[in-house]
C-alpha positions as CSV (number, residue, x, y, z in Angstrom):
1,X,37.8,109.8,73.7
2,X,41.1,110.0,71.5
3,X,43.0,109.2,74.8
4,X,40.7,106.1,75.5
5,X,41.2,105.2,71.6
6,X,45.0,105.6,71.9
7,X,45.2,103.3,75.4
8,X,43.4,100.8,74.0
9,X,45.5,100.9,70.8
10,X,48.7,101.0,73.1
11,X,47.6,98.2,75.3
12,X,46.6,95.7,72.3
13,X,50.1,96.3,70.4
14,X,52.0,95.8,73.6
15,X,50.2,92.3,73.9
16,X,50.0,91.2,70.6
17,X,53.9,91.9,70.4
18,X,55.1,91.0,74.0
19,X,55.8,87.4,73.0
20,X,58.1,85.5,70.7
21,X,56.7,82.2,68.9
22,X,53.2,83.3,68.4
23,X,50.7,82.5,65.7
24,X,49.0,85.5,64.6
25,X,45.6,85.5,63.0
26,X,44.6,89.1,60.9
27,X,40.8,89.2,59.7
28,X,39.2,91.9,57.6
29,X,35.7,91.8,56.4
30,X,32.3,93.4,56.6
31,X,29.4,93.6,59.4
32,X,26.0,94.1,58.5
33,X,24.3,95.8,61.6
34,X,21.0,96.7,62.4
35,X,20.0,98.8,65.3
36,X,16.9,98.4,67.7
37,X,16.1,99.9,71.1
38,X,15.0,103.1,72.1
39,X,16.5,106.1,73.8
40,X,14.9,109.0,75.9
41,X,16.8,112.3,76.5
42,X,16.1,115.1,79.2
43,X,14.8,118.4,78.3
44,X,16.7,121.6,79.8
45,X,14.1,122.2,82.8
46,X,14.5,118.4,84.0
47,X,10.8,118.0,83.6
48,X,10.6,114.9,82.1
49,X,9.8,111.6,83.4
50,X,12.4,109.7,80.7
51,X,10.5,105.9,81.0
52,X,7.4,107.9,79.4
53,X,9.4,109.7,76.8
54,X,11.1,107.0,74.8
55,X,11.8,107.2,71.1
56,X,12.4,104.1,69.4
57,X,15.1,103.7,67.0
58,X,12.9,102.2,64.3
59,X,9.8,104.1,64.4
60,X,10.3,107.4,65.7
61,X,14.1,107.9,64.7
62,X,14.4,105.9,61.4
63,X,18.0,104.8,62.0
64,X,17.0,101.1,62.0
65,X,18.2,100.3,58.2
66,X,21.1,97.2,57.9
67,X,24.2,99.3,58.1
68,X,27.4,97.8,56.4
69,X,30.4,98.0,58.5
70,X,34.0,97.3,58.3
71,X,34.9,94.7,60.8
72,X,38.7,94.0,61.5
73,X,39.9,91.2,64.1
74,X,43.5,91.1,65.6
75,X,44.3,87.5,67.5
76,X,47.6,86.1,69.1
77,X,48.3,82.7,70.4
78,X,50.7,81.3,72.2
79,X,50.7,78.0,74.2
80,X,47.7,78.5,76.2
81,X,47.3,81.8,75.9
82,X,45.0,84.2,73.3
83,X,44.7,87.9,72.9
84,X,42.2,89.5,70.6
85,X,41.3,93.2,69.4
86,X,38.3,93.5,67.2
87,X,36.5,96.5,66.1
88,X,33.3,98.1,64.2
89,X,31.8,101.3,64.0
90,X,28.5,102.6,61.9
91,X,27.2,106.2,61.0
92,X,23.4,105.4,60.3
93,X,21.2,108.5,58.9
94,X,17.3,108.8,59.1
95,X,14.4,110.9,59.3
96,X,11.1,110.2,61.6
97,X,8.5,111.7,63.6
98,X,9.2,111.7,67.1
99,X,7.0,109.9,69.8
100,X,4.1,112.2,71.3
101,X,3.1,111.0,74.6
102,X,0.0,113.4,75.3
103,X,-0.3,116.8,77.4
104,X,2.7,118.7,78.9
105,X,4.9,118.0,80.9
106,X,5.1,114.5,78.8
107,X,5.0,115.7,75.1
108,X,8.7,116.3,74.4
109,X,9.8,113.6,72.1
110,X,13.3,114.1,72.5
111,X,15.2,116.7,74.8
112,X,13.5,120.0,74.4
113,X,12.3,119.0,70.9
114,X,8.3,118.6,71.1
115,X,6.9,114.9,70.7
116,X,5.4,114.4,67.0
117,X,8.2,116.8,65.7
118,X,9.6,115.5,62.2
119,X,13.0,115.3,62.3
120,X,16.5,114.0,60.7
121,X,18.5,111.5,62.9
122,X,22.1,109.9,63.1
123,X,22.9,107.2,64.9
124,X,26.9,106.6,65.3
125,X,28.3,103.8,67.4
126,X,32.1,102.5,67.7
127,X,32.9,99.6,69.7
128,X,36.6,98.3,70.0
129,X,37.4,95.1,72.4
130,X,40.6,93.6,73.7
131,X,40.0,90.4,75.0
132,X,42.7,87.8,77.2
133,X,41.5,84.1,77.1
134,X,43.4,81.3,78.9
135,X,42.8,77.6,77.8
136,X,41.8,75.5,80.4
137,X,41.0,72.5,78.5
138,X,41.4,71.0,75.1
139,X,41.6,67.9,73.1
140,X,41.6,67.4,69.3
141,X,37.7,68.0,69.2
142,X,37.1,71.0,71.2
143,X,38.4,74.1,73.2
144,X,37.3,76.1,76.5
145,X,39.1,79.0,77.5
146,X,38.4,81.7,80.1
147,X,39.7,85.4,80.5
148,X,38.7,89.0,80.5
149,X,37.6,91.4,77.9
150,X,38.5,95.3,77.8
151,X,35.4,96.9,75.7
152,X,35.1,100.7,74.8
153,X,31.9,101.7,73.5
154,X,30.9,105.1,71.9
155,X,27.3,106.3,71.2
156,X,26.4,109.6,69.6
157,X,22.6,109.9,69.1
158,X,21.1,113.2,67.4
159,X,17.9,114.6,66.2
160,X,17.1,117.8,64.4
161,X,14.1,119.6,64.0
162,X,13.5,122.5,62.0
163,X,14.6,124.9,65.1
164,X,16.3,122.6,67.4
165,X,19.3,120.1,67.8
166,X,19.4,117.6,70.6
167,X,22.2,114.8,71.1
168,X,23.4,112.2,73.4
169,X,27.1,111.6,73.4
170,X,28.1,109.1,76.0
171,X,31.6,106.4,76.3
172,X,32.4,103.8,78.3
173,X,35.4,101.3,79.0
174,X,34.0,98.3,80.3
175,X,35.8,95.5,82.0
176,X,34.0,92.1,81.6
177,X,34.4,88.5,82.7
178,X,35.1,86.6,78.9
179,X,34.4,83.0,77.9
180,X,35.4,81.3,74.5
181,X,34.4,77.8,73.1
182,X,35.6,76.0,70.1
183,X,34.7,73.1,67.9
184,X,36.8,71.5,65.5
185,X,36.3,69.3,62.8
186,X,38.8,68.8,60.2
187,X,39.8,72.3,58.6
188,X,36.3,74.0,60.1
189,X,36.5,75.9,63.8
190,X,33.2,76.6,65.2
191,X,33.6,79.2,67.7
192,X,31.2,81.4,70.6
193,X,32.5,83.9,73.1
194,X,30.7,86.3,75.1
195,X,31.3,88.9,78.0
196,X,28.8,90.7,79.9
197,X,29.1,93.2,82.7
198,X,26.2,95.5,84.8
199,X,28.0,98.3,86.5
200,X,28.0,102.2,87.1
201,X,30.9,103.1,84.8
202,X,31.6,106.2,83.0
203,X,28.6,108.4,82.0
204,X,26.0,105.5,83.1
205,X,25.0,103.0,85.3
206,X,24.2,99.9,82.5
207,X,24.1,96.4,81.6
208,X,26.5,95.5,78.6
209,X,26.5,92.3,76.6
210,X,29.1,91.5,73.6
211,X,28.8,88.1,71.9
212,X,29.4,86.5,68.8
213,X,29.2,83.2,67.0
214,X,31.7,82.1,64.0
215,X,32.6,79.4,61.6
216,X,36.2,79.6,60.4
217,X,37.3,77.6,57.2
218,X,41.0,76.8,56.9
219,X,41.0,77.0,53.3
220,X,44.8,76.6,53.3
221,X,47.8,76.9,55.6
222,X,47.9,80.6,55.5
223,X,44.3,81.8,54.5
224,X,40.9,81.4,56.1
225,X,37.7,82.2,55.7
226,X,34.9,83.2,58.3
227,X,31.4,83.9,58.6
228,X,29.4,84.8,61.8
229,X,26.8,86.9,63.9
230,X,27.6,89.1,66.4
231,X,24.9,90.7,69.0
232,X,26.0,93.5,71.8
233,X,23.9,95.4,73.9
234,X,24.2,98.8,75.7
235,X,21.2,99.4,78.2
236,X,22.6,102.4,80.0
237,X,21.1,105.1,81.8
238,X,23.0,108.6,83.5
239,X,24.1,111.6,82.9
240,X,26.1,113.1,79.6
241,X,27.1,116.6,78.4
242,X,24.7,118.0,81.6
243,X,21.4,115.8,80.4
244,X,20.0,112.7,81.8
245,X,19.6,110.2,79.0
246,X,18.4,106.6,79.1
247,X,19.4,104.3,76.2
248,X,18.4,100.9,75.4
249,X,20.5,99.7,72.2
250,X,21.1,96.3,70.7
251,X,23.2,95.8,67.5
252,X,23.3,92.5,65.7
253,X,23.9,91.4,62.4
254,X,26.2,88.6,60.4
255,X,29.6,89.1,59.0
256,X,31.9,87.7,56.7
257,X,35.5,87.7,56.0
258,X,39.2,86.4,55.3
259,X,42.3,86.3,56.4
260,X,45.5,85.1,57.0
261,X,47.6,83.2,59.3
262,X,51.5,83.9,60.3
C-alpha cells in the first residue's frame, strides 16, 4: 500500500509541476462522511454462502455514524488542460451484533465469528484520486471536459468478539473514464464531475463510482469558498489475505472548505 501511495503522489507532483504558466488551486476543508452497505467474509473452512451471510455497516457493525474527514484538493489548469488530486480518509469505530442466519453452516456472522455475537468493530477507508480532463467546449457560461481518473481505494473492516478477531483488508488502483461539467454565474461556479468503472482489479472484481457536485464562490481574486457533495461506491467481491469477501460500500456526504489560487 505504501508503494501505491508513493506512486500516486509522485505522478501527481510531476503532473502539477510539468508546465509553466499554470493556474493553481489549493483547497482544504472537511467532509462529513456516512457509510452504508454490507460486507461478508468467508470462514476458515470455506463453508459459507457469502450472499447469505451479509452484515450491514449500520444495523450489525455499528459503523454508520457521520464521520468528519479532512478533505484536500490540489488543482492545476493550463489552457484546455486540468489536473487534479483529491483525497479523504475515515477511521470509524463502533459496536453491534452480527447477523444470525439460522443453523450451521449459515450461522456465522463474519468469518469465524458466529452470527449473533456481540462485536466491537472498525471501518477504515482511504481514497485518493488523480484526474486529467481536456476541455472540449467552453464559453462564458459553461465548460465541458472529458478525460481519465486514476483512483486508489483502501478498505479495512474488522470485528472482534470476546474470543476471535476477523478482518477484511483490500486495496485497489482503479483507472476510469471521467467527465467534468461547470457552469459560471459571476463569481460562482457550479460543477459536477464523475468517473465509473467495472473491472477485475487488484483483490477483487468490482464496480466503482466516484462523483461529486460543488459550488465554488470566488470571494476575492486569490481566495474562494467551496461546498459540495461526494458520492462513492466500492462494490467488490474477491479474495484478500486468503479469504473470499463481498463488500458493497457506499460513502457519501457534504464537504466544505476554502482555498487559494495562484
